[in-house]
BARORO-710717 format. One line per 10 residues: their letters; for each residue x, y, z of N, C-alpha, C. Coordinates in Angstrom, 2 decimals. Atoms other than C-alpha are relative to their C-alpha. Example, Ala and Ser with C-alpha at 12.3 -4.5 7.8 and 13.67 -1.06 7.14 Angstrom:
as> 0.89/-1.19/0.00/12.30/-4.50/7.80/0.90/1.20/0.00 ~ -0.82/-1.19/-0.06/13.67/-1.06/7.14/-0.77/1.09/0.73 $
END
This chain:
mildllrhge> 0.85/-1.18/0.00/0.00/0.00/0.00/0.89/1.23/0.00 ~ -0.65/-1.31/-0.03/1.21/3.48/-0.83/-0.86/0.88/0.89 ~ 0.73/-0.81/-0.98/0.24/5.75/2.06/0.57/1.41/0.02 ~ -0.36/-1.41/-0.10/0.38/9.51/1.68/-0.61/0.54/1.28 ~ 0.44/-0.56/-1.28/0.16/11.22/5.06/-0.07/1.52/-0.12 ~ 0.17/-1.45/0.01/-1.22/14.76/5.24/-0.35/0.47/1.40 ~ 0.32/-0.57/-1.31/-1.05/16.67/8.49/-0.98/1.15/-0.17 ~ 0.94/-1.13/0.02/-3.88/19.05/9.23/0.78/1.32/0.04 ~ -0.60/-1.33/-0.03/-3.15/22.76/8.86/-0.19/0.67/1.35 ~ 0.11/-0.82/-1.21/-3.07/25.52/11.44/-1.45/-0.01/0.51 $
teqgggfrgs> 1.33/0.03/-0.60/-5.99/25.45/13.88/-0.33/1.30/0.72 ~ 0.48/-1.24/-0.61/-8.09/28.18/15.48/0.61/0.26/1.37 ~ -0.54/-0.18/-1.35/-6.69/27.58/18.95/1.52/0.06/0.02 ~ -1.45/-0.13/0.08/-3.09/27.68/17.71/0.71/-1.31/0.28 ~ -0.85/1.17/-0.20/-0.24/25.32/18.47/-0.14/-0.60/1.37 ~ 0.02/0.63/-1.30/0.61/23.35/21.53/-0.50/-1.42/-0.07 ~ 0.43/1.38/-0.13/-0.72/20.04/22.71/-1.51/-0.07/-0.26 ~ 1.42/0.00/0.38/-4.02/19.81/20.79/-0.66/-1.31/0.38 ~ 0.56/1.30/-0.37/-4.55/16.07/21.30/-1.40/-0.21/-0.51 ~ 1.39/0.26/0.38/-8.27/15.36/21.31/-0.86/1.26/-0.01 $
vddaltakgw> 0.73/-1.26/0.13/-9.24/19.05/21.41/-0.46/0.10/-1.45 ~ 0.57/0.07/1.35/-11.54/19.31/18.39/-0.21/1.39/-0.59 ~ 0.12/-1.34/0.56/-10.77/22.77/17.07/0.07/-0.03/-1.52 ~ 0.11/-0.09/1.46/-11.34/23.89/13.50/1.27/0.60/-0.60 ~ -1.10/-0.61/0.74/-8.85/24.93/10.84/-0.23/1.49/-0.15 ~ 0.07/-1.41/0.38/-8.07/28.57/10.25/-0.03/0.07/-1.53 ~ -0.08/-0.18/1.45/-8.25/30.01/6.71/1.39/-0.39/-0.49 ~ -1.38/0.36/0.35/-4.46/29.63/6.62/0.17/-1.52/0.01 ~ -0.08/1.46/-0.08/-4.82/25.97/7.69/-0.59/-0.68/-1.22 ~ 0.61/0.55/1.22/-7.15/25.26/4.76/0.95/0.18/-1.18 $
vqmreallta> -0.94/-0.27/1.10/-4.66/26.89/2.37/1.21/-0.92/0.09 ~ -1.16/0.89/-0.17/-1.74/24.89/3.82/-0.30/-1.39/-0.53 ~ 0.35/1.35/0.42/-3.56/21.64/3.17/-0.27/-0.06/-1.50 ~ 0.27/-0.02/1.45/-4.80/22.59/-0.31/1.30/0.07/-0.78 ~ -1.28/-0.16/0.70/-1.30/23.69/-1.35/0.82/-1.29/0.05 ~ -0.76/1.24/-0.11/0.21/20.43/-0.09/-0.44/-1.02/-1.04 ~ 0.54/1.00/0.91/-2.02/18.46/-2.46/-0.02/0.44/-1.47 ~ 0.07/-0.51/1.37/-1.60/20.60/-5.60/0.57/-0.95/-1.04 ~ -0.63/0.88/0.98/0.72/18.13/-7.31/0.00/-1.46/0.47 ~ 0.05/1.35/-0.56/-0.20/15.00/-5.35/-1.22/-0.75/-0.52 $
gpwqilvssp> 1.13/0.83/0.38/-2.57/12.12/-5.96/0.21/-0.60/-1.37 ~ 1.32/0.28/-0.57/-4.67/10.59/-7.30/0.05/-1.16/1.00 ~ 0.11/1.07/-0.98/-5.76/8.28/-4.51/-1.25/-0.81/-0.29 ~ 1.15/0.88/0.14/-8.10/5.35/-4.53/-0.83/-0.03/1.29 ~ 0.64/0.09/-1.31/-8.90/5.48/-0.81/0.36/1.25/0.79 ~ -0.20/-1.18/-0.83/-9.31/8.43/1.56/-0.41/-0.36/1.43 ~ 0.21/0.31/-1.40/-8.95/7.89/5.32/0.30/1.26/0.80 ~ -0.22/-1.19/-0.82/-9.17/10.57/8.01/-0.25/-0.29/1.47 ~ 0.36/-0.10/-1.41/-9.06/11.12/11.71/-1.39/0.64/0.04 ~ 1.33/-0.61/-0.08/-12.61/11.99/12.80/0.00/1.42/0.55 $
lqrcarfaet> -0.01/-1.36/-0.52/-11.49/15.24/14.43/-0.14/0.99/-1.14 ~ 0.40/-0.90/1.08/-12.78/18.21/12.44/1.18/0.64/-0.72 ~ -1.14/-0.62/0.67/-9.33/19.68/11.71/0.56/-0.88/-1.11 ~ -0.36/0.94/1.07/-8.78/16.59/9.53/-1.21/-0.32/-0.87 ~ 1.15/0.53/0.73/-12.23/15.31/8.56/-0.69/1.04/-0.88 ~ 0.69/-1.01/0.82/-13.73/18.61/7.32/0.75/0.21/-1.31 ~ -0.78/-0.14/1.22/-10.87/18.97/4.83/-0.15/-1.23/-0.87 ~ 0.11/1.24/0.76/-11.02/15.32/3.78/-1.32/-0.07/-0.76 ~ 1.33/0.04/0.63/-14.73/15.71/3.00/-0.08/0.83/-1.27 ~ 0.02/-0.85/1.20/-13.86/18.28/0.30/0.75/-0.61/-1.18 $
lglpvqlead> -0.91/0.55/1.01/-11.63/15.94/-1.73/-0.65/-0.89/-1.05 ~ 0.71/0.70/1.07/-14.28/14.14/-3.75/0.03/-1.51/0.05 ~ 0.04/1.45/-0.19/-13.80/10.61/-2.44/-0.77/-0.30/1.28 ~ 0.60/0.37/-1.28/-15.77/8.75/0.22/1.08/-0.01/1.08 ~ -0.97/-0.10/-1.10/-14.05/9.33/3.58/-0.24/-1.13/0.99 ~ 0.02/1.05/-1.02/-13.28/6.38/5.84/0.58/0.61/1.28 ~ -0.48/-0.56/-1.26/-13.06/7.81/9.37/0.61/-1.10/0.85 ~ -0.74/0.99/-0.78/-10.55/6.00/11.58/0.40/0.61/1.34 ~ -0.23/-0.58/-1.32/-10.69/6.88/15.28/1.38/-0.36/0.56 ~ -1.30/0.40/-0.52/-7.49/4.95/15.99/1.16/0.80/-0.57 $
lqelhfgewe> -1.05/-0.85/0.57/-5.57/7.48/13.88/-0.13/1.45/0.47 ~ 0.04/-1.31/-0.66/-6.40/10.40/16.15/1.33/0.25/0.71 ~ -1.21/-0.43/-0.71/-3.67/12.31/17.95/0.09/-0.65/1.38 ~ -0.24/0.41/-1.38/-2.13/11.23/21.24/-0.85/0.87/0.93 ~ 0.75/-0.77/-0.99/-4.32/12.26/24.18/0.98/0.46/1.08 ~ -1.00/-0.59/-0.89/-2.25/14.61/26.34/-0.49/0.24/1.43 ~ 0.48/-0.12/-1.37/-4.40/14.46/29.49/-0.13/1.46/0.44 ~ 0.09/-1.35/-0.56/-4.02/17.60/31.64/0.66/1.05/-0.89 ~ -0.70/-0.94/0.88/-1.85/19.15/28.93/-0.83/0.37/-1.24 ~ 0.84/-0.27/1.18/-4.66/19.14/26.33/-0.31/1.49/-0.10 $
grsalqimqd> 0.34/-1.39/0.26/-5.08/22.56/24.77/1.01/1.02/0.52 ~ -1.00/-0.91/-0.56/-2.00/24.03/26.46/1.24/0.04/-0.89 ~ -1.26/-0.12/0.73/1.19/25.32/24.86/1.14/-0.49/0.89 ~ -1.19/0.40/-0.77/4.65/24.17/25.89/0.37/1.09/0.99 ~ -0.32/-1.12/-0.89/5.22/27.63/27.36/-0.90/0.00/1.23 ~ 0.93/0.06/-1.14/2.11/27.32/29.54/0.35/-1.16/0.93 ~ -0.34/1.17/-0.82/3.12/23.86/30.72/1.29/0.25/0.77 ~ -1.27/-0.29/-0.67/6.63/25.10/31.56/-0.19/0.85/1.25 ~ 0.26/-0.85/-1.16/5.09/27.54/34.03/-0.15/-0.79/1.28 ~ 0.26/0.77/-1.22/4.06/24.79/36.43/0.46/-1.46/-0.06 $
qadelgrfwa> -0.43/1.40/0.13/5.38/21.47/35.06/1.22/-0.11/-0.93 ~ -1.17/-0.02/0.88/8.72/22.26/33.43/0.78/-1.32/0.04 ~ -0.74/1.27/-0.10/10.42/19.11/34.75/-0.72/-1.12/-0.74 ~ 0.79/1.04/0.65/7.60/16.89/33.53/0.05/0.15/-1.52 ~ -0.07/-0.25/1.43/7.61/18.53/30.09/1.36/-0.43/-0.55 ~ -1.34/0.41/0.40/11.37/18.02/29.86/0.14/-1.51/-0.07 ~ -0.05/1.47/-0.01/10.97/14.35/30.77/-0.76/-0.57/-1.20 ~ 0.77/0.46/1.15/8.30/13.92/28.10/0.78/0.19/-1.29 ~ -0.76/-0.26/1.22/10.44/15.55/25.40/1.20/-0.93/-0.11 ~ -1.21/0.85/0.01/13.50/13.49/26.40/-0.32/-1.48/-0.15 $
dpygftppgg> 0.34/1.43/0.02/11.71/10.14/26.76/-1.51/-0.16/-0.04 ~ 1.46/0.05/0.08/8.12/10.17/25.47/-0.59/-1.37/0.32 ~ 0.49/1.34/-0.35/7.79/6.40/25.94/0.11/-0.24/1.50 ~ -0.23/0.22/-1.42/9.03/6.65/29.53/-0.77/0.93/0.91 ~ 0.76/-0.94/-0.82/6.96/9.62/30.70/-1.31/0.32/-0.69 ~ 1.33/-0.31/0.52/3.22/10.11/30.20/-0.50/1.28/0.65 ~ 0.60/-1.19/-0.60/1.63/13.54/30.64/-1.08/-0.38/1.00 ~ 0.99/0.33/-1.03/-0.59/13.58/33.75/-1.40/-0.22/-0.60 ~ 1.33/0.34/0.51/-3.87/11.85/32.88/-0.02/-0.30/-1.48 ~ -0.07/0.19/1.44/-2.66/11.28/29.33/0.13/-1.45/-0.42 $
epvaafaerv> -0.15/1.32/0.61/-2.34/8.32/27.01/1.49/-0.34/-0.08 ~ -1.40/0.39/0.14/0.96/6.44/27.26/0.38/-0.10/-1.49 ~ -0.42/0.04/1.40/2.95/6.77/24.03/0.06/-1.43/-0.51 ~ -0.02/1.40/0.44/3.39/2.98/23.92/-1.40/-0.46/-0.42 ~ 1.38/0.36/0.36/-0.42/2.56/23.87/-0.42/0.72/-1.28 ~ 0.26/-0.78/1.22/-0.71/5.32/21.24/0.64/-0.69/-1.20 ~ -0.72/0.66/1.09/1.92/3.58/19.10/-0.69/-1.29/-0.40 ~ 0.68/1.25/0.29/0.12/0.25/19.37/-1.31/0.27/-0.74 ~ 1.27/-0.37/0.63/-3.21/1.88/18.47/0.21/0.40/-1.46 ~ -0.26/-0.52/1.35/-1.77/3.68/15.42/0.53/-1.11/-0.91 $
lnaigrlaae> -0.59/1.04/0.84/0.32/0.76/14.14/-1.01/-1.10/-0.32 ~ 1.07/0.97/0.28/-2.62/-1.65/14.48/-0.95/0.53/-1.07 ~ 0.88/-0.60/1.01/-4.79/0.77/12.48/0.65/-0.02/-1.38 ~ -0.71/0.02/1.29/-2.15/1.05/9.75/0.04/-1.43/-0.54 ~ 0.02/1.40/0.43/-1.92/-2.74/9.66/-1.34/-0.41/-0.57 ~ 1.35/0.31/0.51/-5.69/-3.03/9.22/-0.22/0.65/-1.37 ~ 0.15/-0.69/1.29/-5.63/-0.43/6.44/0.79/-0.69/-1.09 ~ -0.85/0.67/1.00/-2.75/-2.19/4.68/-0.61/-1.31/-0.45 ~ 0.65/1.26/0.37/-4.62/-5.50/4.77/-1.24/0.25/-0.86 ~ 1.25/-0.32/0.71/-7.86/-3.91/3.57/0.26/0.62/-1.37 $
hagkrvllvt> -0.25/-0.77/1.21/-6.26/-1.75/0.86/1.34/-0.34/-0.65 ~ -1.29/0.43/0.58/-3.22/-3.77/-0.27/0.05/0.37/-1.48 ~ -0.21/-0.35/1.39/-1.82/-2.50/-3.57/-0.65/1.31/-0.43 ~ 0.69/-1.24/0.35/-3.80/0.76/-3.42/0.77/1.22/0.48 ~ -0.54/-1.28/-0.45/-2.87/4.42/-3.03/-1.02/0.62/0.95 ~ 0.88/-0.49/-1.07/-4.30/5.82/0.20/0.51/1.36/0.47 ~ -0.33/-1.27/-0.65/-4.39/9.39/1.49/-0.58/-0.06/1.41 ~ 0.42/-0.06/-1.40/-4.53/9.64/5.28/0.16/1.43/0.50 ~ -0.01/-1.35/-0.57/-5.47/13.04/6.72/0.03/-0.17/1.51 ~ -0.21/0.34/-1.39/-4.14/12.97/10.25/0.76/1.10/0.75 $
hggvmrllla> -0.60/-0.91/-0.96/-2.10/14.59/13.01/1.52/-0.12/0.04 ~ -1.45/-0.02/-0.11/1.50/15.50/13.74/0.56/-1.19/0.76 ~ -0.50/1.11/-0.80/1.93/12.82/16.40/-0.06/-1.33/-0.75 ~ 0.13/1.23/0.79/0.66/10.05/14.12/1.09/-0.04/-1.05 ~ -1.03/-0.05/1.04/2.98/11.17/11.34/1.39/-0.15/0.60 ~ -1.31/0.09/-0.67/5.92/11.58/13.72/0.30/-1.47/0.35 ~ -0.17/1.41/-0.37/5.40/8.01/14.99/0.31/-0.86/-1.23 ~ -0.20/0.82/1.19/5.15/6.49/11.49/1.32/0.32/-0.68 ~ -1.29/-0.37/0.59/8.15/8.44/10.18/1.16/-0.52/0.83 ~ -1.06/0.52/-0.86/10.26/7.47/13.19/0.17/-1.49/-0.23 $
karglpraql> -0.07/1.44/0.26/9.39/3.82/12.55/0.64/-0.25/-1.36 ~ -0.56/0.18/1.34/10.16/4.12/8.82/1.50/0.30/-0.03 ~ -1.41/-0.40/-0.03/13.50/5.78/9.61/0.83/-0.85/0.95 ~ -0.71/0.86/-0.93/14.39/3.18/12.23/0.60/0.74/1.18 ~ -0.52/-0.81/-1.10/14.86/5.82/14.91/-0.28/-0.65/1.35 ~ 0.28/0.49/-1.35/15.19/4.88/18.57/-1.17/0.78/0.61 ~ 1.18/-0.61/-0.64/12.16/5.65/20.76/0.30/1.39/0.55 ~ -0.35/-1.28/-0.63/13.99/8.51/22.49/0.03/1.15/-1.02 ~ -0.07/-1.06/1.02/14.17/10.41/19.17/-1.35/0.33/-0.63 ~ 1.33/-0.21/0.56/10.43/10.37/18.50/-0.34/1.49/-0.12 $
mqvevghgal> 0.41/-1.41/-0.01/9.93/14.02/19.43/0.91/0.88/-0.86 ~ -0.90/-0.76/0.87/12.80/15.11/17.17/-0.42/-0.03/-1.46 ~ 0.51/0.07/1.37/10.89/14.19/14.01/-0.88/1.22/-0.23 ~ 0.74/-1.22/0.30/9.62/17.43/12.48/-1.11/-0.26/-1.01 ~ 1.15/0.12/0.90/6.17/17.54/10.86/-0.79/1.29/0.10 ~ 0.68/-1.29/-0.03/4.81/20.98/9.99/-1.47/-0.11/-0.40 ~ 1.40/-0.06/0.43/1.21/22.00/9.43/-0.06/-0.13/-1.52 ~ 0.17/0.20/1.44/0.07/20.85/5.99/1.10/-0.84/-0.63 ~ -1.07/0.85/0.55/3.06/18.50/5.61/-0.60/-1.22/-0.69 ~ 0.42/1.18/0.75/2.65/15.71/3.05/1.22/-0.88/-0.19 $
vrlqvnadgs> -1.09/0.96/0.17/4.88/12.63/3.15/-0.56/-1.33/-0.48 ~ 0.42/1.29/0.55/4.75/9.27/1.42/0.73/-1.14/0.69 ~ -0.56/1.24/-0.53/5.27/5.85/2.96/-0.49/-1.16/-0.86 ~ 0.45/1.27/0.55/5.15/2.40/1.48/-0.19/-0.92/1.19 ~ 0.28/0.95/-1.06/3.51/-0.07/3.84/0.10/-1.39/-0.62 ~ -0.24/1.33/0.55/4.86/-3.54/3.10/-0.88/-1.05/0.69 ~ 0.84/1.08/-0.53/3.01/-6.83/3.68/0.44/-0.44/1.39 ~ -0.50/0.40/-1.32/5.24/-7.54/6.70/-0.16/1.09/1.06 ~ 0.23/-1.08/-0.92/4.20/-4.26/8.31/1.11/1.04/0.04 ~ -1.09/-0.97/0.02/7.49/-2.50/7.63/-0.41/1.23/-0.81 $
lvege> 0.29/-1.27/0.65/7.38/1.12/6.51/1.26/0.51/-0.67 ~ -1.12/-0.58/0.73/9.60/2.73/3.89/-0.43/1.40/-0.42 ~ 0.33/-1.40/0.32/9.67/6.51/3.48/0.31/0.31/-1.45 ~ -0.26/-0.57/1.31/9.32/8.13/0.08/-0.10/-0.94/-1.18 ~ 0.08/0.95/1.14/8.57/5.08/-2.09/-1.13/0.39/-0.95 $
END
């Protein structure tokens, strides 16, 4: 399966730990996503996170949209909706631990990254089995893309947060039958 990953654009509430906060795209966010797809495609299958910052855009692309809840962003618990600067005000040590070892430290009340990784990788496996040999566009989140790119690049867990994925970023992966991921195929 060829899997093109599109990160949602800028959102109304700005950056930070959006997680399951269901905010809408800004006008700039819509433009970022449209521009990313100008020379991309065509796709046979369109999959999206159900959160509106992904799904509303996906609905404009002219294909039936398969919503996949397991491809939502990591849930950040008490950090949901807060910026790194805000978190540093009262939980700087915890934020530092998360950035340094996201698998070893879970934000208070949040989803463990190991559980997030299992959820996302299982969903990708299901999609690959269902859509083998097809071109799929997945409209999703920075954390999902960061996780899949880190796996494709063979990065150690500690480097997960070092993978850069901007708003409106579009990257291609090949999902092989054995579940391995190859970037840019």
